[in-house]
C-alpha positions as CSV (number, residue, x, y, z in Angstrom):
1,M,135.2,88.3,-99.9
2,K,135.8,86.3,-96.7
3,L,134.1,86.8,-93.4
4,S,137.5,87.5,-91.9
5,D,137.8,90.5,-94.4
6,I,134.6,92.2,-93.2
7,K,135.2,95.2,-90.9
8,G,133.4,97.6,-88.7
9,A,129.6,97.7,-88.4
10,D,129.3,95.6,-91.6
11,V,130.1,92.6,-89.4
12,F,126.7,92.9,-87.7
13,D,124.8,93.1,-90.9
14,V,126.6,90.2,-92.5
15,I,126.0,88.0,-89.5
16,A,122.4,89.0,-89.3
17,D,121.9,88.4,-93.0
18,C,123.6,85.0,-92.9
19,I,121.8,83.5,-89.8
20,V,118.6,82.4,-91.6
21,P,120.2,80.9,-94.7
22,I,122.9,79.1,-92.6
23,T,120.2,77.8,-90.3
24,N,118.2,76.5,-93.3
25,I,121.3,74.6,-94.6
26,A,122.2,73.4,-91.1
27,A,118.7,71.9,-90.7
28,D,119.2,69.8,-93.8
29,E,121.0,66.6,-92.9
30,K,122.2,66.0,-96.5
31,A,123.8,69.4,-96.6
32,M,125.3,69.1,-93.1
33,A,127.0,65.8,-94.1
34,L,129.3,67.9,-96.4
35,F,130.5,69.9,-93.4
36,K,131.0,67.2,-90.8
37,K,134.5,66.2,-89.9
38,Q,135.4,62.8,-91.3
39,V,138.2,60.5,-90.1
40,V,140.2,59.3,-93.1
41,P,141.8,55.9,-92.5
42,K,145.5,55.8,-92.4
43,G,147.0,55.1,-95.9
44,T,143.9,56.5,-97.7
45,D,144.3,59.2,-100.2
46,V,142.8,62.2,-98.5
47,R,142.4,64.1,-101.7
48,A,140.4,61.2,-103.3
49,V,138.1,61.0,-100.2
50,A,137.5,64.8,-100.3
51,I,136.8,64.8,-104.0
52,K,134.3,61.9,-103.7
53,R,132.6,63.6,-100.7
54,L,132.3,66.9,-102.7
55,A,131.0,65.2,-105.7
56,A,128.2,63.5,-103.6
57,G,127.4,66.5,-101.4
58,V,127.7,69.7,-103.5
59,P,125.0,69.0,-106.1
60,P,122.2,68.5,-103.6
61,L,123.4,71.5,-101.6
62,M,123.4,73.7,-104.7
63,R,120.0,72.4,-106.0
64,D,118.2,72.4,-102.7
65,H,119.6,75.7,-101.3
66,K,120.1,78.1,-104.2
67,D,118.3,80.9,-102.5
68,D,120.2,80.3,-99.2
69,L,123.5,80.3,-101.0
70,V,122.7,83.5,-103.0
71,A,121.7,85.2,-99.7
72,I,124.9,84.2,-98.0
73,L,127.1,85.2,-100.9
74,A,125.3,88.5,-101.3
75,A,125.7,89.2,-97.6
76,V,129.4,88.4,-97.5
77,N,130.0,90.5,-100.6
78,L,128.0,93.4,-99.0
79,T,125.6,93.4,-101.9
80,P,121.7,93.4,-101.9
81,V,120.4,89.8,-102.7
82,D,118.5,90.9,-105.8
83,E,121.5,92.7,-107.2
84,Y,123.9,89.9,-106.4
85,A,121.6,87.3,-108.1
86,K,121.2,89.5,-111.2
87,E,125.0,89.9,-111.6
88,L,125.8,86.2,-110.8
89,T,127.9,84.4,-113.4
90,M,129.6,81.0,-113.3
91,G,133.0,82.6,-112.8
92,K,131.7,84.8,-110.0
93,L,130.0,81.9,-108.3
94,I,133.1,79.8,-108.4
95,A,135.4,82.6,-107.2
96,D,133.0,83.6,-104.4
97,L,132.4,80.1,-103.2
98,A,136.1,79.3,-103.2
99,D,136.7,82.4,-101.0
100,L,133.9,81.5,-98.7
101,V,134.6,77.7,-98.4
102,G,138.3,78.4,-97.8
103,D,137.5,80.8,-94.9
104,P,137.8,78.9,-91.5
105,M,135.6,81.5,-89.8
106,F,132.8,80.6,-92.2
107,A,133.2,76.9,-91.8
108,D,132.8,77.4,-88.0
109,F,129.1,78.4,-88.6
110,F,128.4,75.0,-90.0
111,T,130.6,72.7,-87.9
112,S,129.3,74.3,-84.7
113,A,125.9,72.8,-85.5
114,E,127.5,69.3,-85.4
115,G,127.6,69.5,-81.7
116,A,123.9,70.0,-81.3
117,T,122.2,67.7,-78.8
118,A,118.7,66.6,-78.2
119,T,118.2,69.6,-76.1
120,T,119.7,72.1,-78.5
121,S,118.7,72.2,-82.1
122,A,121.2,72.7,-85.0
123,Q,119.6,76.0,-85.5
124,G,120.4,77.1,-82.0
125,A,124.0,75.9,-82.3
126,V,124.4,77.9,-85.5
127,A,122.9,81.0,-83.9
128,A,125.0,80.6,-80.8
129,S,128.1,80.4,-82.9
130,A,127.4,83.8,-84.3
131,I,127.4,85.4,-80.9
């Protein structure tokens, strides 16, 4: 399910449940590198650059933030974390991640942290983006 598909009062619960795990990921420079906008030089194969970037960034993200990712996916799917983790399969993970990563609204949670300054932490930027 995508954030943009969530309706009614569930919106508040999903945002509340996602704030901490998103903040944990946003505080990790290795993980945030995956979400930063990158200028691709003219004439360069954008797809090749994207694949290389994913290959370098996704494994550490998945290894270092398993619990955060499960919490986010559970929240977005309106499912308790323990139930979601118990039912998680490779197919479900791939499908749920594809939905989430393809959702521009979700990407905004992470890219808003890019603009954090010395006076505002990445955590503050992520929290502010949820308001």
